[in-house]
N, CA, C and O of each residue as an XYZ file, in Angstrom:
656
protein
N       1.051     -1.389      0.087
C      -0.178      0.012     -0.065
C       1.109      1.264     -0.009
O       2.260      1.187      0.420
N       0.406      2.333     -0.596
C       1.266      3.350     -0.799
C       0.523      4.477      0.257
O      -0.488      5.068     -0.123
N       0.991      4.678      1.351
C       0.525      5.970      2.129
C       0.902      6.819      1.500
O       2.112      7.025      1.411
N      -0.016      7.594      0.857
C       0.743      9.027      0.338
C       0.858     10.284      1.282
O       1.645     11.226      1.189
N      -0.364     10.002      2.436
C      -0.138     11.056      3.463
C      -0.636     10.670      5.023
O      -1.586      9.887      5.041
N      -0.206     11.042      6.144
C      -0.783     10.741      7.171
C      -1.178     11.866      7.937
O      -0.155     12.443      8.307
N      -2.176     12.427      8.332
C      -2.369     13.359      9.004
C      -3.388     13.581     10.280
O      -4.392     12.868     10.269
N      -3.247     14.405     11.265
C      -3.632     14.164     12.891
C      -4.373     15.557     12.317
O      -3.845     16.467     11.678
N      -5.842     15.418     12.776
C      -6.509     16.538     12.438
C      -8.006     16.227     13.420
O      -8.783     15.397     12.947
N      -8.284     16.725     14.418
C      -9.245     16.612     15.459
C     -10.760     16.634     14.964
O     -11.784     16.432     15.617
N     -10.581     16.970     13.476
C     -11.734     17.316     12.840
C     -12.008     16.030     11.659
O     -13.026     15.939     10.972
N     -11.058     15.266     11.632
C     -10.806     14.317     10.611
C     -11.292     14.829      9.193
O     -10.729     15.757      8.613
N     -12.528     14.056      8.616
C     -12.650     14.626      7.303
C     -13.431     15.821      7.210
O     -14.508     15.880      7.804
N     -13.090     16.592      6.662
C     -13.740     17.862      6.634
C     -13.577     18.743      5.424
O     -12.716     18.225      4.713
N     -13.980     19.718      4.951
C     -14.268     20.597      3.981
C     -12.846     20.846      3.370
O     -12.506     20.506      2.237
N     -11.938     21.600      4.449
C     -10.492     21.826      4.352
C      -9.568     20.487      3.865
O      -8.750     20.512      2.945
N      -9.889     19.352      4.679
C      -9.302     18.178      4.050
C      -9.701     17.592      2.744
O      -8.866     17.155      1.953
N     -10.916     17.584      2.533
C     -11.534     17.133      1.449
C     -11.319     17.712      0.261
O     -11.095     17.078     -0.770
N     -11.394     19.345      0.374
C     -11.066     19.989     -0.721
C      -9.385     20.111     -1.056
O      -8.824     19.707     -2.075
N      -8.851     20.696     -0.047
C      -7.443     21.362     -0.155
C      -6.398     20.249     -0.218
O      -5.571     20.161     -1.125
N      -6.496     19.400      0.820
C      -5.389     18.296      0.599
C      -5.633     17.497     -0.002
O      -4.577     17.033     -0.433
N      -6.688     16.810     -0.459
C      -6.900     15.838     -1.471
C      -6.631     16.243     -2.926
O      -6.219     15.411     -3.734
N      -6.851     17.462     -3.244
C      -6.262     18.172     -4.375
C      -4.838     18.268     -4.672
O      -4.359     18.414     -5.797
N      -4.081     18.156     -3.368
C      -2.547     18.272     -3.470
C      -2.069     16.477     -3.305
O      -1.149     15.959     -3.937
N      -2.697     15.977     -2.597
C      -2.073     14.597     -2.121
C      -2.654     13.342     -3.338
O      -2.040     12.327     -3.668
N      -4.064     13.823     -3.856
C      -4.322     12.895     -4.760
C      -4.814     11.419     -4.365
O      -4.699     10.559     -5.238
N      -5.219     11.145     -3.434
C      -5.325      9.884     -2.987
C      -6.380      8.878     -3.857
O      -7.068      9.347     -4.763
N      -6.416      7.910     -3.605
C      -7.374      7.027     -4.201
C      -8.114      6.495     -3.187
O      -9.246      6.152     -3.529
N      -7.805      6.310     -1.977
C      -8.414      6.376     -0.767
C      -8.219      7.307      0.463
O      -7.215      7.969      0.726
N      -9.454      7.219      1.208
C      -9.276      8.270      2.418
C      -9.336      7.092      3.702
O     -10.277      6.303      3.798
N      -8.351      7.113      4.515
C      -8.847      6.169      5.748
C      -8.940      7.050      6.763
O      -8.015      7.835      6.972
N     -10.248      7.039      7.653
C     -10.344      7.684      8.746
C     -10.016      6.464      9.882
O     -10.644      5.406      9.844
N      -9.057      6.705     10.807
C      -8.911      5.802     11.823
C      -9.251      6.330     12.955
O      -8.455      7.168     13.379
N     -10.218      6.110     13.622
C     -11.008      6.378     15.091
C     -11.909      5.346     15.497
O     -12.860      4.848     14.895
N     -11.431      5.117     16.638
C     -12.578      3.837     17.228
C     -13.956      4.819     17.465
O     -14.955      4.540     16.801
N     -13.988      5.557     18.074
C     -15.333      6.210     18.408
C     -16.030      6.368     17.023
O     -17.082      5.775     16.782
N     -15.444      7.144     16.161
C     -16.308      7.462     14.871
C     -16.651      6.247     14.223
O     -17.689      6.184     13.565
N     -15.689      5.020     14.371
C     -16.132      3.548     13.690
C     -17.199      3.036     14.296
O     -17.873      2.151     13.769
N     -17.488      3.598     15.590
C     -18.673      2.962     16.271
C     -20.008      3.818     16.393
O     -21.047      3.503     16.973
N     -19.750      4.825     15.789
C     -20.971      5.930     15.363
C     -21.346      5.966     14.287
O     -20.551      6.300     13.408
N     -22.729      5.629     13.949
C     -23.470      5.766     12.932
C     -23.571      7.168     12.198
O     -23.441      7.421     11.000
N     -23.894      8.166     13.476
C     -24.285      9.611     12.863
C     -22.845     10.140     12.640
O     -22.782     10.883     11.662
N     -21.727      9.960     13.261
C     -20.511     10.521     13.029
C     -19.683      9.801     11.666
O     -18.829     10.454     11.066
N     -20.027      8.438     11.271
C     -19.823      8.141      9.806
C     -20.714      8.717      8.793
O     -20.288      8.772      7.639
N     -21.707      9.086      9.018
C     -22.974      9.525      8.198
C     -22.298     10.836      7.730
O     -22.141     11.033      6.525
N     -21.779     11.997      8.919
C     -21.729     13.043      8.564
C     -20.225     13.001      7.686
O     -20.116     13.710      6.686
N     -19.063     12.104      8.144
C     -17.942     12.110      7.449
C     -17.802     11.545      5.798
O     -16.931     11.704      4.943
N     -19.112     10.813      5.816
C     -19.267     10.461      4.495
C     -19.923     11.375      3.529
O     -20.111     11.202      2.325
N     -20.244     12.406      4.306
C     -21.361     13.895      3.379
C     -20.052     14.544      2.587
O     -20.061     15.034      1.458
N     -18.665     14.378      3.699
C     -17.635     15.122      3.297
C     -16.580     14.720      2.217
O     -15.756     15.433      1.644
N     -16.819     13.441      2.100
C     -16.013     12.574      1.206
C     -15.954     13.282     -0.164
O     -16.994     13.775     -0.600
N     -14.782     13.369     -0.890
C     -14.678     14.245     -2.175
C     -15.229     13.066     -3.207
O     -15.022     11.897     -2.883
N     -15.871     13.333     -4.341
C     -15.968     12.776     -5.474
C     -14.774     11.946     -5.779
O     -13.616     12.247     -5.491
N     -15.231     10.703     -6.488
C     -14.152      9.741     -7.204
C     -12.993      8.997     -6.170
O     -12.090      8.200     -6.425
N     -13.500      9.707     -4.732
C     -12.161      8.901     -3.798
C     -12.771      7.930     -2.847
O     -13.876      8.174     -2.362
N     -12.175      6.942     -2.579
C     -12.866      5.875     -1.732
C     -12.534      6.177     -0.323
O     -11.512      6.741      0.070
N     -13.587      5.703      0.443
C     -13.583      6.169      2.077
C     -13.724      4.890      2.915
O     -14.664      4.143      2.643
N     -12.738      4.512      4.077
C     -12.691      3.740      4.775
C     -13.054      4.403      6.484
O     -12.357      5.307      6.943
N     -13.941      3.943      7.084
C     -13.594      4.395      8.273
C     -13.661      3.418      9.311
O     -14.713      2.799      9.472
N     -12.681      3.206     10.025
C     -12.136      2.213     10.763
C     -11.536      2.509     11.806
O     -10.856      3.526     11.943
N     -11.791      1.326     12.977
C     -11.253      1.555     14.469
C      -9.632      1.010     14.034
O      -9.185      0.549     12.983
N      -9.175      1.223     15.010
C      -7.668      0.751     15.254
C      -7.261     -0.409     14.871
O      -6.204     -0.582     14.265
N      -8.185     -1.448     15.239
C      -7.610     -2.795     15.109
C      -7.930     -3.407     13.243
O      -7.156     -3.946     12.452
N      -9.175     -3.071     13.123
C      -9.306     -3.247     11.778
C      -8.617     -2.465     10.809
O      -8.411     -3.105      9.778
N      -8.187     -1.283     10.794
C      -7.285     -0.473      9.989
C      -5.867     -1.157      9.980
O      -5.175     -1.184      8.962
N      -5.449     -1.750     11.274
C      -4.045     -2.258     11.366
C      -4.268     -3.500     10.548
O      -3.292     -3.700      9.826
N      -5.025     -4.222     10.436
C      -5.646     -5.830     10.025
C      -5.503     -5.558      8.541
O      -4.761     -6.193      7.792
N      -6.063     -4.839      8.293
C      -6.595     -4.049      6.403
C      -5.040     -3.778      5.955
O      -4.624     -4.464      5.022
N      -4.284     -2.965      6.467
C      -3.127     -2.731      5.958
C      -2.007     -3.620      5.887
O      -1.234     -3.721      4.934
N      -1.967     -4.419      7.239
C      -0.760     -5.297      7.039
C      -1.443     -6.366      6.361
O      -0.626     -7.169      5.909
N      -2.634     -6.675      6.122
C      -2.700     -7.614      4.968
C      -2.762     -7.492      3.490
O      -2.956     -8.221      2.517
N      -2.492     -6.159      3.774
C      -2.189     -5.478      1.960
C      -3.601     -5.169      1.209
O      -3.626     -5.120     -0.021
N      -4.827     -4.954      2.021
C      -5.910     -4.604      1.302
C      -6.009     -3.711      0.090
O      -6.649     -3.779     -0.959
N      -4.951     -2.648      0.722
C      -5.049     -1.412     -0.283
C      -3.573     -1.171     -0.917
O      -3.050     -0.067     -1.071
N      -3.096     -2.233     -1.201
C      -1.962     -2.414     -1.878
C      -1.737     -1.387     -3.111
O      -0.792     -0.613     -3.265
N      -3.050     -1.624     -4.086
C      -2.882     -0.967     -5.062
C      -3.220      0.722     -4.996
O      -3.193      1.384     -6.033
N      -3.450      1.169     -4.044
C      -4.147      2.457     -3.924
C      -3.004      3.407     -2.891
O      -2.123      3.047     -2.109
N      -3.491      4.718     -3.308
C      -2.457      5.915     -2.712
C      -3.663      6.048     -1.579
O      -4.778      6.499     -1.840
N      -3.224      5.553     -0.216
C      -3.929      6.164      0.972
C      -3.547      7.274      1.639
O      -2.385      7.670      1.728
N      -4.653      7.863      2.185
C      -4.689      9.188      2.995
C      -5.274      9.011      4.178
O      -6.490      9.179      4.270
N      -4.587      8.680      5.168
C      -4.730      8.354      6.191
C      -4.796      9.848      7.484
O      -3.960     10.700      7.786
N      -6.239      9.567      7.971
C      -6.724     10.653      9.088
C      -6.859     10.033     10.485
O      -7.436      8.949     10.579
N      -6.477     10.505     11.338
C      -6.649     10.391     12.855
C      -6.512     11.547     13.672
O      -5.684     12.448     13.540
N      -7.618     11.406     14.733
C      -7.814     12.654     15.679
C      -6.913     12.869     16.453
O      -6.669     14.020     16.815
N      -6.057     11.583     16.980
C      -4.566     11.727     18.026
C      -3.608     11.012     17.746
O      -3.708      9.840     17.384
N      -2.319     11.784     17.912
C      -1.349     11.242     17.838
C      -0.935      9.557     18.172
O      -0.265      8.788     17.482
N      -1.468      9.373     19.220
C      -1.448      7.847     19.753
C      -1.827      6.877     18.749
O      -1.294      5.768     18.715
N      -2.737      7.244     17.915
C      -3.131      6.370     17.004
C      -2.172      6.099     15.975
O      -2.171      4.998     15.423
N      -1.330      7.024     15.654
C      -0.002      6.794     14.795
C       0.822      6.068     15.605
O       1.343      5.124     15.010
N       1.109      6.172     16.702
C       2.012      5.390     17.428
C       1.688      4.062     17.925
O       2.486      3.281     18.443
N       0.137      3.828     17.672
C      -0.273      2.257     18.024
C      -0.191      1.439     16.237
O      -0.224      0.212     16.154
N      -0.103      2.178     15.171
C      -0.118      1.846     14.045
C       1.295      1.259     13.812
O       1.450      0.102     13.422
N       2.412      2.181     14.090
C       3.586      1.854     14.043
C       4.226      0.607     14.774
O       5.065     -0.174     14.325
N       3.522      0.623     16.211
C       3.944     -0.450     17.328
C       3.610     -1.832     16.195
O       4.361     -2.802     16.098
N       2.326     -1.650     15.403
C       1.932     -2.989     14.984
C       2.460     -3.492     13.455
O       2.081     -4.385     12.697
N       3.464     -2.530     13.389
C       4.105     -2.641     12.086
C       3.671     -2.209     10.738
O       4.014     -2.827      9.731
N       2.863     -1.073     10.705
C       2.745     -0.293      9.505
C       3.909      0.879      9.299
O       4.338      1.614     10.189
N       4.206      0.873      8.268
C       5.251      1.674      8.098
C       4.883      3.215      7.750
O       4.124      3.344      6.790
N       5.303      4.370      8.377
C       4.847      5.315      8.494
C       6.176      6.481      8.590
O       6.775      6.540      9.664
N       6.528      7.225      7.658
C       7.566      7.814      7.935
C       7.443      9.432      8.166
O       8.420     10.018      8.632
N       6.333     10.110      7.868
C       5.450     11.426      8.133
C       4.216     11.521      8.378
O       3.311     10.879      7.845
N       4.135     12.352      9.220
C       2.843     12.910      9.739
C       2.943     14.261     10.258
O       3.639     14.729     11.159
N       1.745     14.986      9.170
C       1.236     16.114      9.262
C       0.208     16.307     10.342
O      -0.805     15.641     10.552
N       0.680     17.370     10.994
C      -0.493     17.832     12.266
C      -1.251     19.216     11.811
O      -0.767     20.296     11.473
N      -2.308     18.883     11.899
C      -3.597     20.063     11.312
C      -4.039     20.460     12.708
O      -3.282     20.379     13.675
N      -5.398     20.931     12.788
C      -6.266     21.084     13.794
C      -6.545     20.323     15.020
O      -7.073     19.219     14.882
N      -6.283     20.726     16.132
C      -6.359     19.933     17.566
C      -6.748     20.780     18.172
O      -6.026     21.685     18.589
N      -8.390     20.671     18.435
C      -8.940     21.628     18.991
C      -8.851     21.473     20.602
O      -8.605     20.458     21.252
N      -9.158     22.947     21.101
C      -9.006     23.347     22.716
C     -10.110     22.300     23.219
O     -11.099     21.990     22.554
N      -9.822     21.840     24.387
C     -10.788     21.014     25.441
C      -9.998     20.872     26.726
O      -8.772     20.851     26.841
N     -10.834     20.788     27.581
C     -10.306     20.585     29.119
C      -9.022     19.949     29.265
O      -8.771     18.767     29.030
N      -8.431     20.616     29.571
C      -6.835     20.008     30.182
C      -6.109     20.339     28.885
O      -4.921     20.072     29.065
N      -6.271     20.712     27.905
C      -5.395     21.388     26.445
C      -4.371     22.666     26.950
O      -4.714     23.488     27.800
N      -3.359     22.666     26.421
C      -2.447     23.971     26.382
C      -2.371     24.108     24.808
O      -2.242     23.188     24.000
N      -2.479     25.442     24.556
C      -2.113     25.868     23.226
C      -0.682     25.542     22.649
O       0.269     25.864     23.362
N      -0.457     25.021     21.599
C       0.868     24.818     21.148
C       1.130     25.613     20.095
O       2.296     25.990     19.983
N       0.101     26.072     19.049
C      -0.177     26.934     18.098
C      -1.557     27.673     18.601
O      -2.229     27.633     19.632
N      -1.646     28.487     17.136
C      -3.219     29.095     17.452
C      -4.427     27.876     17.107
O      -5.573     28.025     17.530
N      -4.097     26.874     16.434
C      -5.107     25.685     15.727
C      -4.524     24.518     16.431
O      -5.143     23.555     15.980
N      -3.545     24.039     17.413
C      -3.252     23.002     17.888
C      -2.896     23.280     19.251
O      -2.043     24.038     19.714
N      -3.881     22.366     19.903
C      -4.005     22.411     21.397
C      -3.888     20.858     21.929
O      -4.590     19.953     21.480
N      -2.717     20.656     23.139
C      -2.419     19.436     23.383
C      -2.525     18.911     24.950
O      -2.556     19.623     25.953
N      -2.559     17.869     24.900
C      -2.554     17.390     26.494
C      -0.880     16.713     26.574
O      -0.085     16.574     25.645
N      -0.733     16.416     27.842
C       0.314     15.671     27.874
C       0.737     14.548     27.133
O       1.832     14.306     26.627
N      -0.228     13.955     27.152
C      -0.708     12.326     26.504
C       0.155     12.945     25.066
O       1.335     12.693     24.822
N      -0.745     13.792     24.227
C      -0.204     14.211     22.641
C       1.146     14.325     22.730
O       1.857     13.591     22.043
N       1.739     15.353     23.670
C       3.239     15.436     23.579
C       3.943     14.247     23.824
O       4.992     14.149     23.186
N       3.664     13.329     24.560
C       4.124     12.052     24.795
C       4.348     11.155     23.635
O       5.358     10.481     23.437
N       3.210     11.229     22.839
C       2.812     10.497     21.910
C       3.645     11.233     20.701
O       4.307     10.516     19.950
N       3.625     12.496     20.524
C       4.154     12.980     19.313
C       6.092     12.714     19.955
O       6.834     12.565     18.984
N       6.641     12.671     20.956
C       7.891     12.341     21.354
C       8.185     10.988     20.838
O       9.303     10.679     20.429
N       7.182     10.191     20.861
C       7.598      8.658     20.862
C       7.571      8.601     19.251
O       8.490      7.918     18.800
N       6.638      9.221     18.199
C       6.838      9.342     16.733
C       8.206      9.761     16.536
O       8.912      9.109     15.766
N       8.750     10.956     17.250
C      10.000     11.555     16.790
C      11.213     10.572     16.875
O      12.137     10.533     16.062
N      11.023      9.510     18.365
C      11.954      9.011     18.819
C      12.087      7.540     17.762
O      13.081      6.825     17.628
N      10.928      7.418     17.195
C      11.110      6.179     15.935
C      11.138      6.873     14.609
O      10.714      6.297     13.607
N      11.621      8.088     14.565
C      12.188      8.235     13.327
C      11.285      9.219     12.433
O      11.697      9.692     11.374
N      10.062      9.467     12.947
C       8.891     10.020     11.954
C       9.078     11.287     11.978
O       9.193     11.848     13.067
N       9.153     12.073     10.667
C       9.153     13.218     10.441
C       8.077     14.048     10.720
O       7.099     13.717     10.050
N       7.821     15.239     11.632
C       6.237     15.685     12.194
C       6.456     17.013     11.795
O       7.398     17.714     12.162
N       5.510     17.349     10.995
C       5.456     18.817     10.604
C       3.953     19.331     10.788
O       2.939     18.656     10.965
N       4.081     20.555     10.705
C       2.538     21.298     10.903
C       2.094     22.383      9.955
O       2.634     23.487      9.894
N       1.090     21.999      9.235
C       0.850     22.662      7.856
C      -0.809     22.652      7.790
O      -1.368     21.832      7.061
N      -1.614     23.653      8.628
C      -3.009     23.820      8.217
C      -3.517     23.547      6.840
O      -4.424     22.765      6.556
N      -2.835     24.272      6.037
C      -3.575     24.052      4.586
C      -2.578     24.003      3.763
O      -1.610     24.626      4.200
N      -2.394     23.469      2.643
C      -1.404     23.233      1.804
C      -0.446     24.315      1.589
O       0.772     24.135      1.552
N      -0.998     25.390      1.455
C      -0.399     27.293      1.123
C       0.257     27.631      2.226
O       1.103     28.519      2.129
N       0.022     27.027      3.454
C       0.752     27.455      4.483
C       2.002     27.147      4.783
O       2.233     25.957      4.566
N       3.007     27.818      5.245
C       4.251     27.525      5.542
C       4.555     26.243      6.443
O       4.308     26.345      7.645
N       5.110     24.956      5.919
C       5.232     24.086      6.703
C       6.427     24.166      7.811
O       7.594     24.480      7.581
N       5.894     23.831      8.984
C       6.587     24.223     10.465
C       7.049     22.846     10.895
O       6.334     21.858     10.724
N       8.337     22.781     11.495
C       8.779     21.454     12.141
C       8.208     21.251     13.694
O       8.644     21.927     14.626
N       7.396     20.450     13.819
C       6.369     20.272     14.825
C       7.651     19.884     16.123
O       7.220     19.738     17.267
N       8.788     19.773     15.947
C       9.732     19.426     17.012
C      10.127     20.620     17.834
O      10.222     20.692     19.060
N      10.383     21.741     16.730
C      10.931     22.966     17.239
C       9.660     23.716     18.021
O       9.901     24.587     18.857
N       8.475     23.377     17.742
C       7.429     24.077     18.236
C       7.468     23.313     19.611
O       7.603     24.076     20.567
N       7.392     22.179     19.877
C       6.982     21.404     20.956
C       8.509     21.631     21.854
O       8.393     21.190     22.998
N       9.763     22.168     21.590
C      10.824     22.182     22.077
C      10.496     23.707     22.997
O      10.637     23.714     24.220
N      10.095     24.832     22.306
C       9.704     26.018     22.620
C       8.670     25.576     23.782
O       8.882     25.725     24.985
N       7.507     25.003     23.203
C       6.543     24.842     24.168
C       6.876     24.233     25.990
O       6.487     24.656     27.079
N       7.721     23.137     25.606
C       8.335     22.588     26.692
C       8.915     23.792     27.665
O       8.521     23.999     28.812
N       9.903     24.519     26.987
C      10.359     25.560     27.538
C       9.575     26.712     28.451
O      10.010     27.314     29.433
N       8.334     26.816     27.833
C       7.545     27.790     28.611
C       6.504     27.035     29.549
O       5.579     27.719     29.986
N       6.564     25.748     29.887
C       5.874     24.995     30.764
C       6.221     25.067     32.176
O       5.606     24.388     32.998
């Protein structure tokens, strides 16, 4: 399987991803990996409405996504993986899925989060997951839309940890 891109975005598949990112990445399949979403008919229906025409869509829990990827179910496709939290990507790597680059988009503010950027709010568990990805050699970048400058997430985290 050709993993065309991996993105962490708390909104998963929405207009910005469906229109801007898919026109740049040109995936044949978008794979949303989120346990809660995979179990919710309402959330799945909303995500299906955002699916760009001509692009296949899978909404899977982590276990099923890992199984499908490792069994080569999408080997002939360009897959764009979307996850809500960095721990999902840590889990994919631990299971043997090869991921080299992760782009971080929006991570909304919620109870207990601290702002890393204007649009990225993290819990300590997110920081720990990002550090684990970095330790495994994954390149971590921040870019809300393709026309924005590409930022190094580790530099942002370094500044973040100095302010804490």
